[in-house]
N, C-alpha and C positions, 0 to 999 in steps of 0.2 A: 947728388941724383941717381947717379949710376949705381950708387949702394942700394937706396932705396927699389929701383926697377930689380935687382937680382933679389933682395929680399922678399919678393913679393912674389917673382918666377917659384922661389923654392917655398915659399909656406904653400903655396897654389900646388903645387908638385906633390909635398909632403901630406895635402888634405887627399888628394887623388890617391896616393900611393894608399894612406891609410884608409880610404873606403872599400871596406869588408866584402871582396870577391873570395869568399872561401866558401861560400852556401853551396851546400850540396842537395838536389833535387832528385828523390827515390821515386819511381813508378812504377806503379805495376797494371798491366791491360788483362782485364776480364771480358769473356761473356756476357753481355746484360742476359741473356736466357738463364744459364745452366752454372757461373760463374768461372768455367774453365778458363786456365790462362790462355793468352795469345801469344804465341811464340811468331820469331821472325817477323814481325813489323817493323818497317821503319818509321821512325819519330824524328822528324824535322824541327829544329831550331833557330825561330823564325828572328829572333832577335840579333844572334850571332852569327848565324846561317853555316850551322852545321847539325850532322848529325848523328843517331845511335839506334841502335836496331835490340828487342826484347828477346831474353834468354828463353830457354826452355820454362822455364814457370813465371812466363807473362811478363820479368820484371827488366827495369833500365837503371841505368845511372846518369845524372851529370851535373857535372862538377865546376866549382871556379864559377858559380854565380855569384852575380855584382844581388847588389837588392831593389827591385824594381818588378815590372809585369816577364813574365814568360810565357811565350805563346808556344803552343807544340800543335804540327799538326802531323796527326797518325794516318797512317797507309797499311791495309793489308791486302793481299790477292782476294780474300773471300770477303774483305769489309767495304763498308761506306766509308769513306774519308772521313773524319773527325778531326776540328779544330777546337782544343782548349785553351783556357789563358787560368795563370795563375799570379798572386801575389806575392814575392818571394823576401819575404824578411828573417828569416833563420832557415835552419836545416828543414826540409821540409819533406812526408811522404803524401802520398795521391795512389789511391786506387781509382784506375778509368775503365769506366765499361764502352764497351764499343761493340758495335750492331754485327756478330760474327754470322754465317750463311746466308749472308743477305743474298748473292746469288740462288740458294735453294727456293727462299721465303719468294720470289719474282714468281712470276706464270713462266712456266715453262712450255713449247709448242713448237708442233713440226711444222712449217710453213708448206702447204703446198693448195695454196687458193683457202683453203679449207682447212681449220687448224686444229690440231686433236691433243684438250691438255694430254697431260702426263700426271699429273699429280693427283689423282683419284681414280678412284674402280668404279665411278660412274661410267655410263657411256654421254659421253659429254664432247660437241666438238664448239670451238667458237668461230665466230663470225668476227674480221677487224675490220678497220676504217676504211681500207681499199676496199673492200669488197662492198661494206654497208654504204660507199657514197654513188655506187651507182643507182642507189632507188630511194633517192635525197627526194623526186619527182612521185613517187610511190609511197607503202607503209610497210609494217609490219611483217606484215603475213608474206607479201610478194619477196621481201628478204628473206625470210625463214626458209623460201622455197631450195636457197643455195646448198642446206644442209639433207646431205641423202636420207630418207624416210621422213620428211616434213612436207607436209602437202596442205592444202587450204579447202576451207568449206563456205562458199563464197554468197553472197546477195548480189550481182552484178558484178561491177570490178573494183567498187569505192570499198565497199565493204567483204572486206577479206578476215577471217578467222584463220590462225594458226594451226596446224591438226599435225600431231606427233604419234605414228603408228597408230594412226585408227582413232585418236583420246584427240577433244577437243571443248573448248567451252570450258565450264567447272572442275574437268578434268584436267587443266593446264594451268600450272601458276607462275603469272608472270613478274617477276621481282622490277623497278624503273628505281636506278641508283640504292637499291637498300630495302626498298619499299613495294609489299604486295598491294598489286593494283587493285582497288577495289569499285568496279566499272559493271555493275548488272551483267556480268560474263555469261548468265546462264541464257541469252538468245541467241541462235544461230544468225541471226543479222545484228549481233551486237557486235562489232569490232573493236578489239584493242585501242583505249586512248591514248595511243605512242605517236609522238612524233620522233620519228625514225631518225632525224638531223639531230638530235640532241641524244644519239647514242654513239659512243666509239668504238665499242666492242658487246657484241652478243653470245653468251652463248646457252646451247643447249644441252639440255642435260633430260636422255631420255628414260621414261620410269622418274619412281621415286626417291631416287640414289642421295637426295641434297635434303635429308630432315630437321637441318636449321632454317628452311623456307617454310615448311609447311607438311603436314602427313598426308595431304589428300592430295596428291598430283599425282595422283591412278597412271596418267598419264607423259607427265615431265615437267620439267623446270626451266622457265627462258629466264634466263637475268642479264638486264639491259644496263653495263656501266657507263657514263660518260668519263671524258677523257680524263687520265692521270694526272694529278698534281706534279708538276717540275719542280723540286725545290731549287731555284736559279733566277736569278735578276733576270726576268726575261717577259717579252710580249708577245702574244703572239696569235696569227687566227686565221682565218677563211672566210669566206663565197663564193657559192653558190651560185649561179644563173641557169635555168633550164628553160626549154621548151620545146613540146610536142607537137606533132600535126593531128594526131587524133584527140577530139575534141578543144583543138587549138589552146592546150593550156600553158602557162607558164609557171613557174616557181622559181624561189631565192630565198637563201637562206645563210643568216651568217653568223660567225660565231667569232667572239673576242675573248682572250685569256691571260691575265696577267698573275706572276706569281712573284715571289720574295724570295731569297736565298734563307730569310730566317724562318719562312714555311707560310706565311701569310699570301694569301690567293685571293681571287675576283675574277669569275665566267661569268658568259651574259650570251646568251643564243637566243636567235628569233626565224623563224620562217613566216611564208607566207605560199598558201598554193589556190588556184583555179583553174578550174575546169570546164568545160561547155560540153554541153551533149556528148555523148561518144558515140563510133558509129563502127558496125557491123559493115562487113566486106559491101553487104547488099544497099543497107539502108540505113538510116539514122536512128540512134538509140533514144527518146525522147524523153527529153527529163531525167538525166543521168551524171546532170553537174556535182562538183564539186569546190566547197569553198573552205579553204581552213586557215588557220591561224594559231601560232604555237609561240612559245616566250618561256625561258629559263631563264634562271639566274642563280648562285650561289657565289658561298664568302665563306674564308673560315679560317683555320692556321691549320698546318699540318705536322708535326715533326714527329722523329722517331716512337717517343716518349710519352706522347702526348698529342691532343687533337681536336677540333669541334670543325663543324661543317652546317653552314643554314641553307636550306634549299629551299626553289620555288619552281612550280611550273603550270603554269597555264596553257590549256590545248581549246577551241573552239571546233567542232566541224561541222558543217550543214552540208546534207548527201542527199541529191535527189536519189530516188528509186523509180527504176523504169515505169515509166506511166503507162504501159501494156498490161504491166503484173496487178496493176490497181483491178482486180474484179467484182463484178455485183453478187454472183451467184456462181454453183458449180458447174452450169451451163457453160458460163464463157469461160470457165478452165478449159472445161471438154473441147469451146471453139476454138481457143487460145494449142491446145495440142495436136491439133488434125491441123493447124494454120501453120503453111510454111513460114509467115511471116508477121511481127508485132500487127494485132488491132488498132495500133495507135502508131502512126509516121508523123511526125510535121518537121520543118524547116531546124537547122540549127539554132542554136539557144542558150545562151548564158545562165539564163532566167532556170531557179530552183522552185518549184511548185509541188504542191502538195502528189500523192505521198512523198513524205521528206522526213526525215530526221534533223533535228539539230542537238549537237550535243556540246553541253558545257564541264569540262573536268580542271578541278584546281587540286593540289598535291603542295604542301607543306611540311617540310621534313627538317627537325633541329637531333645533331647529333653529336656523342663525345665521345672519346677513348684516351684509354692511361693505361701503359705498361709499367708494369712491376719488376724491379728486380729479381732476379732466378723463380719468378712466377708466369706472368702472361701479363696478357692483355684482357683489359675489361669494356665493353660496347654496350653504350645507354643511347639510347634511340625514341624519340617521339615523333608521330606525323599525325598528319591529317587529311583527310582527302573529302572534297563537294565536290559527287557528279548529278549535276540534270540534266535527265533526257527528256527530250518533247517529241514524240512522235505523230504526225500530221496525218490524219485519212483525209480522204477528196469528200469534204463536207458543201452543205448549202446553205443559204439565210446567215441568219446571226453567228454563226457555231463554223462560218468557214475558217475562220483564223483561230480557232480553240484548237489545238493540242487533243488527239485523242485518249494519248499516255503522255500524262506527265509527273515524273518519279524524279525525287530527291534525294540521292542517297547520301549521308554524314557517316566519315567512319571515322574512329579514334584508336592507336595505335601505340603501345608502349611495348620496347623491348629492351632486356639485358640481357647481353651474354658473356661469358668468361673462355678465355683461348688459355688454355695451361701448355705453353712449348717450351716451358724450362729445359725438357728435355726431349731432343729434336727427333728422335726417334724412337720418341710414344708420343704423339700429341692426343691432349682432349680437350671435348668444347662440351659447354654445357651453356644453357639458356634457358629462360622463359618469356613467355609473350602475355600481353590483357590487351583484349577488344572490344570494343563498344560502336555498334551500327543502329544507325537507325533510317526508315526508308519512311519516307511520305507520299503517297498517291493522293495526287490531287484531284479531288472530287469536281470539281469546276469545271472537268474537261465534259459534265452531262453524258459520259458514256462508262457501263460497267467497269469497274477497274478490274483489269487483268491480276497485278502483284497488288495483294495488300499495302496496308500499313502494318510494321512491325521492329520491332526491335531487337538487336543480335547481340547477345555475350558470348567469347569467344576467350579460352585461358589456353596457353600450351605451355608444356615442358620435354625439354628434350637435352640426350648426351649422346656425344660421337667420341670415336676413341682410333686412332691409324696405328699401326705398327710398323716398324722400319723393320721387321726380322734379319733380313740378311742385305747386302747392298742391290740383290736382285728378287726381292720378296717382298711386298708391301701389303697390310691386311687392315679392313677397317668395319666397323660396325655401327652401328646404333642404334638407338629406340626413342621414341616421342611418344606423348600423350596429349591426345586434345580432350575439350570440353569445350562442346554447343550448345545454345539453348536459343530458341527462336521463340518470339511470345508477340502472336500477331494477332491483330482485330481485323476481322472478317466479314464480312455479310453474303450469305446462301440463300438463292431463292428455296423456296421450301420447296417445288418439286424436286430441284437439282439436288437437295438435303438426301430425300429421302430413295429419290434415283441411283444417289451412292451407296444407300445402306448405313449413310453417317448416322440416322435417327438411331442406328443399334448401338453404334459403337464409341459415338461421342456426343451423347443428349449432355453428359455433363457438361460442357463445354459452349454451351447457350447461355449467355448472357442478356438477351433481349429478344422478345416474338413482336414480331410486326406482321401485318396483315398478310403480305405475301413473300416476307425475309424474314431471316435469321442472322442476328449479329453475334459473333462466335467470337471466341477466348481462345486457341488451340496455343499450346504452349510444349515445344517436344525439347528433350533435351538428349544429345549423344554424347556416349564415351566411346574416344576410340584409339586404338594404340597401333601405331605405326612404327616398320623396324627394316634395316637392310643390315645386307653385309656383303662384304666383298674382299676380290683377293686382285693384285696386280703380280705377272709374275716377267721378268726379261729374259728372253731365251738371250740377248748378244746385245750390242749398241744397238740393231736395227730392226728388230722384232720384240715384239711382246706381247701377254695375254690379258684379258680383263674377264673376271666371272663375280656378276652380282646376283645377289637376292635381294627384292624391297616386298616389303609388304604394305601397304597403304590403305587408310580408311576413310573413304568420302562421304559426310552425312549428305541427305538430299537438301538442293538448293531450294529457293521459295516456289520456284515456279514449278518445281518437280513435284511441290504439295500442294501448292493454292490457285495453281495457273484454274480459271473458270470462266470464259470469255472469248470474244473474238480479239485476235491478235491482226492489229489492221493491217501493219505490215505487211507480217506473212501472209497476208489474206487467208486466215485458218482459224477454225475456233478451237482452243488449247483447253483441256483436262488435266489437272494434275491428282495426286492421290492420298490422302493424309496417312495412311497405310505403311506409305512407302518407310522401310530403314532401309538402314547405313549400306551402300557398297565396301564389299570387303576384294582387294587384289591381290595374288599373289603374282609375281612376275619375274621371273629369272630370264637373265640375260650372260651373252657372252660376246668379246671381240677382240677381232685378230690383227695387228699392226702387223706391217712390213716396211722398212723407211729403207729405202737404197739410194745408191746414187743414181739410179734413172729411173725406178720403178718403183711408184710406193702403192699400198693395198690398205685398205681398212674395210673391215667385214662386220658386221653386228648381227646375229641373230637373239631374238625373245620370245619367249611367252610367257603370253599374260591369261592367269583364267580369274573371272570377275564373278562374284556371289553376289546377287542380289544386284545385277546392273541394270541400271537406268536407265533408257531410251524412248523418243517421241515418235511416235509412228502413225501414219495414214487409221483410218478406222472404216468411214464411212463417212454421212454427211447430215448435216444438222441445220432445221429450219432457223432464221432469225427474223426478227425485225427486217432483214434487209435484204430477203430472198436465203436459200441454199448455201452452206459453207463447208468444204471438208472439214472434216471433223478427225480432230488428231489428240491421240492420248499418249500420255506418260507409262510405261509401263514398265513390270520388272523382272528381269529373267537370269540365267548361270550363264555368264558368255566366254567365251575361248579366244582372241587371239595371237596369231603368231607369224612370223616374218622375217622377214633380212634384208637389210642394208650394207649397200657397197659402194665404195671409192675407190676408185683406182684413176693412178696420173702413172704417166708413161714418157719422159722426155725423149721424144726421136731424136733430136740435137740439140744445140745447147741454145738454137733459136725457136726449135717448134715443141710442143707439148702438146699430148691428148688427153683429156678426160673424159671419165663415165662416172655417173650416176646413177645406180637400179636400185628401184625398191620394190619389195612385193608382202604383201599384207593380206590374212584372208582370217575374216570374226565371223562366228557362226552362234547363234541362239541353243544354246545344250538341251531347253527343255522343250524349244517346240522343232530343231534340227534343221533350221531353217538360216540363211546367213544373216548376218547385221544388216541391215539399214545405214546406206551414210559411209561405206567402207571406198576408199580408195581403190584405183585399178591398178595392174600390173602397170609402171612405167618406166624409162628410162632416158638419158639424158648425156649424149656426145659431143664433146665442145673439144674443139681444136684450135689453138693458142698461138699464134706469130709475135715473138719478142723480138726489139733490137735495141740495146741502151745505146747505141751510138747514134740511133736515127732518134734523139729527141725523146727515150724510153718510150719508144713505139710499140703499140701493141693493136694487135687485131683477131680478131675471136669467130669461128662460126659455131653455131649451135644449135644441134639436136635436137627437139623434145617430142619424143614415140610416146605417149597416152594409148594403151589401149581400149579396147571394150569389155565393162564390165560382166561378167559371164557369169557369177554370180551373187543374185540379189532376193530380195522377197519380192513376193507378189501379193502386195496390198492391196492392187486394185480393186475397185467396187462398184456396182449400177445403179443409177440414179432412174426413176424413172420421168421422162418427156408427158409435162402433163396436157399437153396438147393432143400428142398422138397415141399415148399411152405406151410408148415403147420403151424398153429399157437400155439407156448409155453407156456403155462402158467409161468411164473415167480414168485412165491409164496414165494413171503418177508415178509407176516405177519401173517402168522399163529404161535402160540405162540406151542414150545416145551412143554411137558409133566410134571407132577410134578413130583418130586423128595424128598428124605431123604435122610439126611447126620448126621451120627453121627461123633465125635469127642470127644478126651481124653486129656487133659491136667493135670500136678501134678508138684510142685516145694514145697524145703523146703530152710532154710536161716540155714547156719552154719556160727557160731561165731568165726572169727580169733582172736581177741581180743576184748578192750572192741569198740576200737571205728571203727573193719574191720570188714564186716561181708560177705560171700556167699552165692549166690542165686543161687539154681539149675534148670532149670526148664526144662522140656520134655512135648513131645506134639504128637499129631496122629493127623491128619486134614483126613475126608476123611476114617476112619478107614477101610471100606469095598471097598473101592477100586472101587466105586460107579461111571457108566456113567452117564453123567447128561449135560445137556445143561439149558443155562439158558437165561429167555425171556429178559433183560434188556443187554444182552454180547453181542454189535456188530456184533463179532467173530462167534456166535452159527451158521450161515448159511455154518461154514467152518469144525468148529472141536468142540470136546465136549471139555468140562471144565475138571480142575486139576482133575490128580486123587490121591492116597494116598501122601501125605507127613509128616517125621515126622523130626521133628525138636528137637533139642537140644540147651538151650540157659545158656552161665555161666555170672551173676552180679557181680561183685565186689563194693560194697559198700564202701568208705574208706574217 
């Protein structure tokens, strides 16, 4: 028996000894982009707990391997760690591609509450999640005022359109998760349909320095990005609950993110807001409530080599418009202008009555990308948007619940672009875009349609390039071509048709003649060229300068072409012009940045010359079946705008910081030598912040907003005759309100509940002294003061 056991042991030992553990693995590490060898990388052999290193040619050798699985964990100072596995049954040679320069490809920013990106020659500023969370109860336009040079043009306090260096509406391009927002942005009282709680980061690009997004961004581009995907097995989220005294409002937002190391991910986010009537310092602002519901969901898989995403967002806003702004005639407007208080003041209510807006926006997106070795990255995207806009006027009888404006805008877009980044010293991007848009103006409103039915076709192609000339010098350039075609069906009153002289210029577009109207089919085609070029030079590690030139071309929008009727929510009669040509803007700008240990400075200057600039101006009054109304006409001229934006911070001590943001802009009509209408006045903001990390990351801020009176404005006042007395009455709709100064306070602290959960508590008091004021860029300034004091409390649970 003993001999049998000894024999078995010898046999097993002989078998083990005879197992082939003499295999050799030769590996070669190369950069995914350009195939250059990766030297000095660490290669960890997981099965036998050994290390090796790549040589100058990126090669390494592992000897004495047995048959089976070999798992290698490869790491490098400038690479994302990569794990690969191979089945070994003979001598093996493998080339392993890893993502070198990963740090250079990530966004680089300098933090000073407002972050300035360093990877572009455009004037770009980044707002991050820590800043955006303060605006959870507000909207996109309010948050963007954190950026110097960005203001807003408002219809009350709930309809806020961002304005960059004096430009707004169709001159600003807004991208939500790489989808260009299509939501009838042509109206001043049309706020962007964006839930700010879905954004993790917002970039503001001044000027058209982003040709991949569009060539018609005369004023700038706003890029809204959701949270980045973390390739890690993790589940995290946040919930924000807030309340405010003014409007007795509440808001709640919750976000949940699930991701896996394999690259799979899923996100869900929802928001709910409600406010009742807001309050000016001395009286209620009747019918200014807001109800908002929003929802987003996304899922997909993202790895370095390839990935896809499906995304859906829903937003519904019901917005009350100040009841006192609903006028029945120009005489009501005169009385409102000359009165210190609104002509309609009622007790607080959550009810939202006419006049009001009810807007629903759906967005669906599907995207896919693939990276190719020694080539670059290919992106494909399809998106669909459905925007339903109702505007309710105060009506009586059977039409009281029928909207005065009922527009349904549907947009389909296909995008394809290629990023050639094999040579990181010279990157090239090119892409194409196709879009189809259909607008249906429902005739069931029983009101003459302000905007007609139309179909719109867009095609665009672009290419951009960036050269790393030296370690300190970057140059970029790009060019874009866009074709736009509008095919509309519109009724014109015969009297209006002849009054505008269209019978002489557009007789060929009449397709049907009725007793009092003409049915026309205007078709307009536009060919647009846009371009940009820029240079960035780093003086040293602390300062740099950027210079940029941008040529942009914007065709007229449907409102500028076809408006012909009473715009009820604006209480004015608007007229477009079929003869309008495209706008062509030439913008030059320069930025200087200094980032010291205690002092940071960013100064941006620009000059924008716009040929055939289109704008809406008060002209006279017009008699309608509801009485006389102000007549506003779209005009076309040549314009120039120039200004300077300054952002500065100074660390007084480790705990105390001062910040200043100042914006100065001027705009002129070069044909009439008049100032442009609706230009922001000089404004400056100062803020002092105290921080103490030892006190639960406590911080407190005192903020001062000083807005000067606009001293240069066009005089578009006009007179009307009082039919009772025969006297002429001045309608002063041009004179700006006086300057004002506001103080605000905010404070927050973060309490750790456990290692993975914390609670942020924030309190703020806006307009501390309950100051009465009116803003020149608020369309409702004729009727009421702006908001009084508002105390807010916000709880944010991060988990």
